[in-house]
Phi, psi and omega in degrees: 000135182288141175243150179283126177271311183243113181293321181300317182255003179054050178269128178270151181300321181291326177291319180294318179298316176302313180300314181293331177289337183252358180225128181283073180268131180245359179204162179292332176295318177297320178299316177299320184289323187264344185214157176269022182287325189226127170256195189259034181290335178069359180294328187249013187305315182297316181295317183291318178296324177295318178292324179294318178300311182296322178294322178296321177293321177295321179295320180294319178296320179297323178290322180291337181276346180279000000 
């Protein structure tokens, strides 16, 4: 079941993961610059940064498997 990551923008965790898996975002600042997924409310910063980290790890594992 999907959970809300960002209350301000009503972003679901599954939507954020899909976006991060298809865009090489390495920081929350890059996410703010490239998408309207995150503004600077800072309420969800820890959750979003965690998702960015996990996406970066998935990308690295994907590169290592090729």
